[in-house]
N, C-alpha and C positions, 0 to 999 in steps of 0.2 A: 352629675348635674351639669346642665349646659346653661350658658348665659347669653342673652341676645346682645349684640354689639352693633353700633351704627358706624358706617364707614362712608366718608364723603369723598366722592370721586367725580371727575367730570364725566359727562355722559359718554363721550367717545371712548375713553379709557375703559369704562365699565363694559360697554358694548363689545369692544375688541377683546377684552379678557373673557367675557362670557362666551364669545364665539370660539375662542381657543379651548376653553374648558369643555364646551359642548362637543367639539371635535374629539376630545379625549374621553367623552362619555360621562362627564360629570357636570353638575350645576355649579354656579358661581360660588356658593357657600362652601361646597366641598373642595373646590379649587383653592380657595383661600385657606381652608383648614389644612390641605396638603402642604401648601407653602409654609404655613406656621409650624407644622410638624417638622419640616425640613430645617427651619430656622433653629428649632429646639435641638434636633439631632446633631447639627453641625456646630451648635453654640455660636451662631453668627448668621450673616446673610449668605445664602447658598450660591453666591456668584461673586465675582470680583467687582468691587466698587472702587473706582479710581478717577482721579482728575487727569491722569496721564492720557495723552492722545492715543487713540487706537490705530491699528494698522490702516484702517479705512480713512481715518482723519489724516494720517501722514500721506497716504496715496492721493487723496483729494487735494492736499496742499501742493504736492509735487505736480499734479496735473494743472492746478491753477498757476504755478510758477513756470509752466512750460517744460518741466523736467521729465520728459517721457519720450519714448521712441514710437514712431509710426511706421507702418509697413504697407506696401502696395499689394501684397498678396499673402496668402497663408503660407506659401512656400518660403517667402522671405522671413516670416515670423519664425517658422520652424528652423530655418537655417541659423537665425540669431540665437534661438534657444539651444541649439546644438553646440554653439561656440561659447 
Protein backbone atom coordinates (compact mmCIF):
# COMPACT_ATOMS: atom_id res chain seq x y z
CA UNK A 1 0.00 0.00 0.00
CA UNK A 2 1.28 3.48 -0.80
CA UNK A 3 0.35 6.76 0.87
CA UNK A 4 0.42 10.18 -0.74
CA UNK A 5 2.53 12.80 1.02
CA UNK A 6 2.85 16.51 0.53
CA UNK A 7 6.26 18.14 0.55
CA UNK A 8 6.70 21.91 0.68
CA UNK A 9 9.73 23.17 -1.25
CA UNK A 10 10.63 26.45 -2.81
CA UNK A 11 10.17 26.36 -6.58
CA UNK A 12 13.89 26.63 -7.42
CA UNK A 13 14.85 23.68 -5.19
CA UNK A 14 12.08 21.57 -6.69
CA UNK A 15 13.00 22.49 -10.27
CA UNK A 16 16.74 21.89 -9.70
CA UNK A 17 16.11 18.51 -8.06
CA UNK A 18 13.64 17.55 -10.77
CA UNK A 19 16.28 18.33 -13.43
CA UNK A 20 18.85 16.16 -11.65
CA UNK A 21 16.40 13.28 -11.30
CA UNK A 22 15.35 13.62 -14.96
CA UNK A 23 19.01 13.43 -16.02
CA UNK A 24 19.18 10.18 -14.03
CA UNK A 25 16.12 8.85 -15.85
CA UNK A 26 13.60 9.18 -13.02
CA UNK A 27 10.80 11.48 -11.98
CA UNK A 28 10.80 13.60 -8.83
CA UNK A 29 8.75 11.12 -6.82
CA UNK A 30 11.10 8.25 -7.66
CA UNK A 31 14.12 10.39 -6.76
CA UNK A 32 12.67 11.15 -3.33
CA UNK A 33 11.86 7.44 -2.83
CA UNK A 34 15.45 6.49 -3.74
CA UNK A 35 16.75 9.01 -1.20
CA UNK A 36 14.42 7.71 1.53
CA UNK A 37 15.41 4.10 0.81
CA UNK A 38 19.06 5.12 1.26
CA UNK A 39 18.18 6.83 4.56
CA UNK A 40 16.62 3.57 5.74
CA UNK A 41 19.51 1.41 4.49
CA UNK A 42 22.18 3.58 6.17
CA UNK A 43 19.99 4.27 9.23
CA UNK A 44 20.81 7.96 8.84
CA UNK A 45 21.33 10.73 6.36
CA UNK A 46 23.46 9.28 3.54
CA UNK A 47 25.98 12.12 3.52
CA UNK A 48 27.96 14.03 6.12
CA UNK A 49 26.03 16.80 7.87
CA UNK A 50 28.30 19.19 9.72
CA UNK A 51 28.73 22.74 10.87
CA UNK A 52 32.47 22.39 10.33
CA UNK A 53 33.84 24.53 7.51
CA UNK A 54 34.53 22.66 4.29
CA UNK A 55 37.82 22.80 2.44
CA UNK A 56 36.13 25.22 0.04
CA UNK A 57 35.13 27.46 2.96
CA UNK A 58 38.69 27.40 4.29
CA UNK A 59 40.12 28.13 0.83
CA UNK A 60 37.78 31.07 0.30
CA UNK A 61 38.73 32.45 3.71
CA UNK A 62 42.44 32.17 2.83
CA UNK A 63 41.77 33.93 -0.46
CA UNK A 64 39.87 36.71 1.32
CA UNK A 65 42.76 37.10 3.80
CA UNK A 66 45.29 37.35 0.96
CA UNK A 67 46.93 34.08 2.00
CA UNK A 68 47.67 32.68 -1.47
CA UNK A 69 50.38 32.50 -4.09
CA UNK A 70 50.13 33.89 -7.58
CA UNK A 71 52.21 33.04 -10.61
CA UNK A 72 53.12 34.82 -13.81
CA UNK A 73 53.15 31.67 -15.90
CA UNK A 74 52.17 28.03 -15.86
CA UNK A 75 55.86 27.14 -15.72
CA UNK A 76 56.23 29.10 -12.46
CA UNK A 77 53.23 27.26 -11.05
CA UNK A 78 54.66 23.85 -11.94
CA UNK A 79 58.08 24.81 -10.59
CA UNK A 80 56.43 25.70 -7.29
CA UNK A 81 54.45 22.46 -7.25
CA UNK A 82 57.63 20.46 -7.87
CA UNK A 83 59.31 22.04 -4.83
